[in-house]
C-alpha positions in Angstrom: 33.7 -14.2 8.6 31.1 -12.7 10.5 27.7 -11.0 9.7 24.8 -9.8 11.4 21.5 -10.7 10.3 19.0 -8.3 11.8 19.1 -5.6 11.0 16.9 -3.6 8.2 16.6 -4.4 4.6 19.4 -0.9 4.0 21.3 -1.2 0.0 24.0 -0.2 -0.1 25.8 1.4 -3.5 29.0 2.4 -2.7 32.4 3.9 -5.8 35.5 3.6 -4.4 38.4 5.5 -6.1 40.7 8.5 -7.0 39.1 10.5 -9.6 42.6 11.6 -10.1 44.2 8.5 -11.2 42.2 7.8 -14.8 41.0 3.6 -13.7 41.3 3.8 -10.4 38.4 6.5 -10.7 36.2 3.7 -11.8 33.6 2.9 -8.8 32.8 6.5 -8.8 32.4 7.8 -12.1 29.6 4.4 -12.1 28.6 6.4 -8.9 28.1 9.7 -10.9 27.1 8.1 -13.7 24.0 5.6 -11.8 22.8 8.6 -9.5 22.1 10.6 -13.6 20.4 7.9 -14.9 18.6 6.0 -12.6 16.5 6.2 -9.4 15.8 3.9 -6.9 13.6 2.8 -4.2 14.0 4.8 -0.4 15.8 1.4 1.4 19.5 2.4 -1.8 21.8 4.3 -1.4 24.5 4.9 -3.4 27.6 7.0 -1.5 30.7 8.3 -2.9 33.1 6.4 -1.4 35.9 7.8 -2.8 39.2 7.0 -1.2 37.2 7.8 2.6 38.9 4.3 4.2 37.5 4.0 7.8 35.3 7.1 7.3 33.2 4.4 5.2 32.3 2.9 8.3 29.5 3.9 9.4 28.3 2.9 6.0 29.0 -0.4 6.1 27.9 -0.7 9.2 24.0 0.3 8.5 24.0 -1.5 5.1 22.2 -4.8 4.9 22.7 -5.6 2.1 26.7 -4.0 0.1 27.5 -3.9 -3.6 31.0 -1.9 -3.8 32.3 -0.5 -7.4 35.9 -0.9 -7.6 38.7 -1.3 -9.8 40.6 -4.2 -9.5 43.8 -5.9 -9.2 42.9 -9.8 -10.4 45.9 -10.1 -12.8 43.7 -10.2 -15.9 43.7 -9.0 -19.3 42.6 -4.8 -18.7 38.6 -4.3 -19.0 38.7 -7.5 -17.4 35.0 -7.2 -15.3 35.4 -9.0 -11.6 32.4 -10.0 -9.8 33.5 -11.2 -6.5 30.8 -12.5 -3.5 31.6 -12.0 0.6 34.5 -14.1 1.9 36.1 -12.8 -1.7 36.2 -10.2 -1.1 39.3 -9.1 2.3 41.5 -11.7 -0.4 40.4 -8.9 -3.9 41.5 -5.7 -0.9 44.4 -8.0 -0.3 46.3 -6.8 -2.8 46.6 -3.1 -2.7 46.4 -2.0 -6.0 45.8 2.0 -4.0 45.6 4.0 -0.4 41.7 3.3 -0.4 41.6 0.0 -0.8 43.8 -0.4 2.7 41.4 1.4 4.0 39.4 0.2 3.2 40.0 -4.0 4.1 40.0 -2.0 7.2 36.4 -1.0 7.4 35.8 -4.6 5.8 37.6 -5.9 9.1 36.7 -4.0 11.4 32.8 -4.6 11.4 34.0 -8.4 11.0 36.2 -7.5 14.2 32.7 -5.6 15.2 30.6 -8.6 13.7 27.6 -5.8 11.9 28.7 -6.7 8.5 26.3 -6.4 6.1 24.5 -10.7 5.8 25.6 -9.5 1.2 28.3 -8.5 0.1 29.2 -8.0 -3.6 31.8 -6.4 -5.3 31.7 -5.4 -8.8 35.6 -4.0 -10.3 37.3 -4.0 -13.7 40.8 -5.1 -14.0 42.3 -1.6 -15.1 44.9 -0.4 -18.0 45.8 2.3 -16.4 46.6 3.7 -13.2 49.1 7.3 -14.3 47.2 11.3 -13.7 44.3 12.0 -15.5 40.8 12.5 -14.5 39.3 10.1 -17.6 39.1 7.0 -17.8 41.1 4.6 -20.5 39.9 4.1 -23.4 39.6 0.4 -22.1 37.9 0.8 -18.9 35.3 3.6 -19.7 33.5 0.7 -22.7 32.4 -1.0 -20.0 31.8 1.6 -17.7 28.3 0.3 -19.6 29.0 -3.2 -18.4 28.7 -2.1 -14.5 26.4 -0.1 -14.2 24.5 -3.5 -15.9 26.0 -5.8 -13.1 25.0 -4.1 -11.0 22.0 -3.1 -11.8 21.2 -6.8 -11.9 21.9 -7.0 -8.0 19.2 -4.9 -7.0 17.1 -7.3 -9.6 18.4 -10.4 -7.0 17.1 -7.7 -4.4 14.5 -7.1 -5.2 14.3 -4.1 -4.9 15.5 -3.1 -9.1 16.3 0.5 -10.2 14.2 2.9 -13.3 15.2 5.3 -15.7 15.0 8.3 -15.2 12.8 9.3 -18.5 
């Protein structure tokens, strides 16, 4: 994948998913919890990407660093934390689990064709236990949500812009 290297430093943390399908909403739940519990540097933007698909292209293209949080069909045990980087992302997106993933695969492909992919891309995800109707995470995935947030915060430290807990 080609990546554009000359962007101003901007970190986008995007949570993907549909809150109506239990564990499918993992990314959105994580973003909401992070917004409520932490303050971030001005260069860091948290986005509830929901199921917006191609409408997310502008956000992806403006990022120098991109961190995606999502439910991941990795063929692992439910609740397993998965971390993917750069070129691994399209292979994860090739295993379609939901409607938004196909849309986001297209977003990555289009940004790649335009030469506007972020220089750094990381996905933090969890193997879902349930994709049934429901607005709450399954107990298994809810139990690992703090680990997802911790992994995202550690990635920010690695990129040099740590978050600080809100008082």
